[in-house]
C-alpha positions, 0 to 999 in steps of 0.5 A: 502443492494444492494440498499445501495451499488448501490446508494453509492458514487463511491469508485474511485472519477472521478477526480482520475481515469486517474491520478491513472490509470497512476500511477498504470501503472508506479508503475507496471513497477517499481515493475516488474523492481525491481523484475527482478533487485533483482531476487534471490538476497541476501545482500546489492547491488546496491541502497540499498548498497549505502543507508545502511551501514548494515542490522542490524537495529537501536537501542533504542529509534528509534527501539521502534518507528519502532516497534510501526509503524511496528505493524500496518502492523502485522496481529493483527494491520492491522486487527484493522486498516482495521476494524476501517477504514471500520467502518468509511466508513460505518458510512459516508455511503461510502459503496463502499469505505468500500469494497475497504478497505477490498478488497484492502488490501486483493488483495495487500497482495496477490500480495506481498505474491505471488511475494516473492517466485517468486522473491526469494530475501532474507534478513538475509540469509533465509527470503523472502523480496521483496516486503514489505507487511507492506509498501504495506498495509500502502500505501493501507490504506493511498490511501483509506483515501485519496479517502474518503476525496477527495469524502467527500470534493469534491476536484478538480483534482490537489488537489485530485492528490496531496492529494492521492499521498501525503498520499500514499507517507507519509505512504509508507515512514514511514512504509518503514523506520520502516521495514528498521530500524528493519532490516526486509527489504531493501529500495528497498523492501519498494519501491516495496511494495509502488508500489504494492499498487499503482498498485492494489488499483485503479483497485480494486476501479474501479472494485468495482464501476463497479460491484456496478453500475450493481447491 
């Protein structure tokens, strides 16, 4: 097993190291800035107030679509997605990427969970909302899929950056929409979740590669 991990392709493709390091730094800055801006905030304020008439959510049939998307971020749904993606990585002999799939989700969820009480932003009077863990989880999986495809097809830097950030953005927007549509989060909560994933995943992948190289 040690040999498989050591000789497996890098989880973080070389063409993405510098771009994702930069995006991680920017995402961290935005994550912290939004946390400070909405420290112990409650209700619609600022950008959220400009985007939403209320936090009541949408009605059917859009609500059904939002619930379907939301399931992917629930404990059962997220476990299913993580197991499936990890299995695909193992079948493709991308062992390090499989490890990043698990550790990336765990680390990002840990960050979003720790930030919620620290920031103390609430929705519907009692539920901690910043940042969105669902949005973060979806973004993590999208980034891992992108890294897997980039390595698999040997994409150059421009295409790799577009693919990685494009996948992350689409996943973040879709899950973020679902959370806002269900009245579970404010739009800036979704932005915070997206940024949390961008901040955590590159470092996690880099660390997995460093440890694997030393085995």
